[in-house]
C-alpha positions as YAML, in Angstrom:
chain: A
units: angstrom
residues:
- id: 1
  name: UNK
  ca: [0.00, 0.00, 0.00]
- id: 2
  name: UNK
  ca: [1.30, 3.44, -0.94]
- id: 3
  name: UNK
  ca: [-1.38, 5.58, 0.72]
- id: 4
  name: UNK
  ca: [-4.98, 5.72, 1.90]
- id: 5
  name: UNK
  ca: [-8.10, 7.12, 0.25]
- id: 6
  name: UNK
  ca: [-8.72, 10.56, 1.70]
- id: 7
  name: UNK
  ca: [-11.06, 12.55, -0.55]
- id: 8
  name: UNK
  ca: [-13.15, 12.05, -3.68]
- id: 9
  name: UNK
  ca: [-13.38, 15.47, -5.38]
- id: 10
  name: UNK
  ca: [-16.24, 16.26, -7.77]
- id: 11
  name: UNK
  ca: [-16.09, 19.31, -10.04]
- id: 12
  name: UNK
  ca: [-19.34, 21.29, -10.26]
- id: 13
  name: UNK
  ca: [-20.77, 24.77, -10.80]
- id: 14
  name: UNK
  ca: [-22.27, 25.16, -7.27]
- id: 15
  name: UNK
  ca: [-20.46, 23.22, -4.51]
- id: 16
  name: UNK
  ca: [-22.92, 24.24, -1.77]
- id: 17
  name: UNK
  ca: [-25.98, 23.06, -3.68]
- id: 18
  name: UNK
  ca: [-24.40, 19.79, -4.82]
- id: 19
  name: UNK
  ca: [-23.04, 19.20, -1.32]
- id: 20
  name: UNK
  ca: [-26.53, 19.57, 0.16]
- id: 21
  name: UNK
  ca: [-27.88, 17.12, -2.43]
- id: 22
  name: UNK
  ca: [-25.32, 14.44, -1.61]
- id: 23
  name: UNK
  ca: [-25.58, 15.08, 2.15]
- id: 24
  name: UNK
  ca: [-29.30, 14.33, 1.97]
- id: 25
  name: UNK
  ca: [-28.85, 11.41, -0.42]
- id: 26
  name: UNK
  ca: [-26.10, 9.69, 1.59]
- id: 27
  name: UNK
  ca: [-26.97, 10.73, 5.14]
- id: 28
  name: UNK
  ca: [-23.71, 12.66, 5.47]
- id: 29
  name: UNK
  ca: [-22.97, 16.09, 6.95]
- id: 30
  name: UNK
  ca: [-21.30, 19.20, 5.62]
- id: 31
  name: UNK
  ca: [-18.10, 19.35, 7.71]
- id: 32
  name: UNK
  ca: [-16.34, 22.19, 5.89]
- id: 33
  name: UNK
  ca: [-17.46, 24.90, 3.52]
- id: 34
  name: UNK
  ca: [-15.80, 27.94, 2.00]
- id: 35
  name: UNK
  ca: [-15.84, 29.76, -1.32]
- id: 36
  name: UNK
  ca: [-15.72, 27.15, -4.05]
- id: 37
  name: UNK
  ca: [-15.24, 24.09, -1.82]
- id: 38
  name: UNK
  ca: [-17.56, 21.94, 0.33]
- id: 39
  name: UNK
  ca: [-16.65, 18.73, 2.21]
- id: 40
  name: UNK
  ca: [-19.01, 15.97, 3.38]
- id: 41
  name: UNK
  ca: [-18.27, 13.23, 5.91]
- id: 42
  name: UNK
  ca: [-20.12, 10.97, 8.30]
- id: 43
  name: UNK
  ca: [-19.06, 13.33, 11.10]
- id: 44
  name: UNK
  ca: [-16.34, 15.75, 12.22]
- id: 45
  name: UNK
  ca: [-12.85, 14.34, 11.66]
- id: 46
  name: UNK
  ca: [-14.19, 11.31, 9.73]
- id: 47
  name: UNK
  ca: [-12.51, 10.11, 6.55]
- id: 48
  name: UNK
  ca: [-12.78, 9.61, 3.66]
- id: 49
  name: UNK
  ca: [-14.50, 12.80, 2.49]
- id: 50
  name: UNK
  ca: [-16.54, 13.67, -0.56]
- id: 51
  name: UNK
  ca: [-15.65, 17.19, -1.66]
- id: 52
  name: UNK
  ca: [-17.26, 19.47, -4.22]
- id: 53
  name: UNK
  ca: [-15.01, 21.90, -6.08]
- id: 54
  name: UNK
  ca: [-16.24, 24.90, -8.10]
- id: 55
  name: UNK
  ca: [-14.90, 24.87, -11.64]
- id: 56
  name: UNK
  ca: [-13.42, 28.03, -13.04]
- id: 57
  name: UNK
  ca: [-15.13, 29.34, -16.16]
- id: 58
  name: UNK
  ca: [-18.17, 27.75, -17.73]
- id: 59
  name: UNK
  ca: [-19.17, 24.34, -16.39]
- id: 60
  name: UNK
  ca: [-19.95, 21.57, -18.88]
- id: 61
  name: UNK
  ca: [-21.78, 18.61, -17.38]
- id: 62
  name: UNK
  ca: [-20.42, 15.14, -18.18]
- id: 63
  name: UNK
  ca: [-22.25, 13.09, -20.79]
- id: 64
  name: UNK
  ca: [-22.71, 9.52, -19.67]
- id: 65
  name: UNK
  ca: [-21.97, 6.96, -20.94]
- id: 66
  name: UNK
  ca: [-20.32, 8.81, -23.83]
- id: 67
  name: UNK
  ca: [-16.84, 10.27, -23.78]
- id: 68
  name: UNK
  ca: [-17.49, 13.59, -25.52]
- id: 69
  name: UNK
  ca: [-17.49, 15.22, -22.08]
- id: 70
  name: UNK
  ca: [-15.91, 12.75, -19.60]
- id: 71
  name: UNK
  ca: [-16.76, 12.44, -15.94]
- id: 72
  name: UNK
  ca: [-15.20, 15.16, -13.81]
- id: 73
  name: UNK
  ca: [-13.87, 13.90, -10.51]
- id: 74
  name: UNK
  ca: [-10.62, 12.69, -8.98]
- id: 75
  name: UNK
  ca: [-9.42, 10.91, -5.88]
- id: 76
  name: UNK
  ca: [-6.98, 12.36, -3.35]
- id: 77
  name: UNK
  ca: [-4.61, 9.82, -1.80]
- id: 78
  name: UNK
  ca: [-3.02, 10.84, 1.50]
- id: 79
  name: UNK
  ca: [0.64, 9.89, 1.90]
- id: 80
  name: UNK
  ca: [3.24, 10.59, 4.57]
- id: 81
  name: UNK
  ca: [5.89, 11.73, 2.08]
- id: 82
  name: UNK
  ca: [5.04, 12.82, -1.48]
- id: 83
  name: UNK
  ca: [8.68, 12.57, -2.56]
- id: 84
  name: UNK
  ca: [8.83, 8.92, -1.50]
- id: 85
  name: UNK
  ca: [5.37, 8.06, -2.90]
- id: 86
  name: UNK
  ca: [5.93, 9.62, -6.32]
- id: 87
  name: UNK
  ca: [8.34, 6.98, -7.69]
- id: 88
  name: UNK
  ca: [6.03, 4.26, -6.39]
- id: 89
  name: UNK
  ca: [2.98, 5.57, -8.27]
- id: 90
  name: UNK
  ca: [5.07, 6.16, -11.38]
- id: 91
  name: UNK
  ca: [6.27, 2.54, -11.19]
- id: 92
  name: UNK
  ca: [2.62, 1.43, -11.08]
- id: 93
  name: UNK
  ca: [1.99, 3.21, -14.40]
- id: 94
  name: UNK
  ca: [0.95, 6.72, -13.38]
- id: 95
  name: UNK
  ca: [2.33, 9.77, -15.15]
- id: 96
  name: UNK
  ca: [3.03, 13.12, -13.58]
- id: 97
  name: UNK
  ca: [1.32, 16.27, -14.81]
- id: 98
  name: UNK
  ca: [4.00, 18.51, -13.35]
- id: 99
  name: UNK
  ca: [1.36, 20.37, -11.35]
- id: 100
  name: UNK
  ca: [1.05, 20.76, -7.62]
- id: 101
  name: UNK
  ca: [2.60, 22.31, -4.54]
- id: 102
  name: UNK
  ca: [4.52, 21.14, -1.48]
- id: 103
  name: UNK
  ca: [1.32, 19.54, -0.13]
- id: 104
  name: UNK
  ca: [-0.18, 17.98, -3.27]
- id: 105
  name: UNK
  ca: [0.84, 16.73, -6.71]
- id: 106
  name: UNK
  ca: [-1.38, 15.79, -9.63]
- id: 107
  name: UNK
  ca: [-0.89, 12.58, -11.63]
- id: 108
  name: UNK
  ca: [-2.76, 10.67, -14.30]
- id: 109
  name: UNK
  ca: [-3.70, 7.01, -13.90]
- id: 110
  name: UNK
  ca: [-2.94, 4.64, -16.79]
- id: 111
  name: UNK
  ca: [-6.31, 5.52, -18.40]
- id: 112
  name: UNK
  ca: [-5.69, 9.26, -18.07]
- id: 113
  name: UNK
  ca: [-7.88, 10.00, -15.03]
- id: 114
  name: UNK
  ca: [-6.37, 12.57, -12.67]
- id: 115
  name: UNK
  ca: [-5.60, 11.82, -9.03]
- id: 116
  name: UNK
  ca: [-3.61, 13.66, -6.39]
- id: 117
  name: UNK
  ca: [-1.08, 12.63, -3.80]
- id: 118
  name: UNK
  ca: [-1.61, 14.85, -0.78]
- id: 119
  name: UNK
  ca: [0.17, 15.30, 2.51]
- id: 120
  name: UNK
  ca: [-0.75, 17.36, 5.56]
- id: 121
  name: UNK
  ca: [0.92, 20.78, 5.63]
- id: 122
  name: UNK
  ca: [2.57, 20.64, 9.04]
...
């Protein structure tokens, strides 16, 4: 195991509204909310989270099951050390996008879906 599932992030035009929908649907609670970002969990401090992220610009809804507009979500994987985890995910077949910060880095899985390695910013 390289890391643990921490957050499933779903892109959307209105994070608060979509968060309320999924909270009611799944019996979860809004545990964090600010401009452009809402997190749901079973309770305070619980993991994993479902997060809703406001897209910049015009939102285009996914078309399912077609691929003209693919699904828009990614998983965040929490690791203790991004530098140590990166070669492991690359060895599994991931590719780096070259994007990120000291606390997260974005990769593509072998099918091209984005995911992030994240670490707490201590």
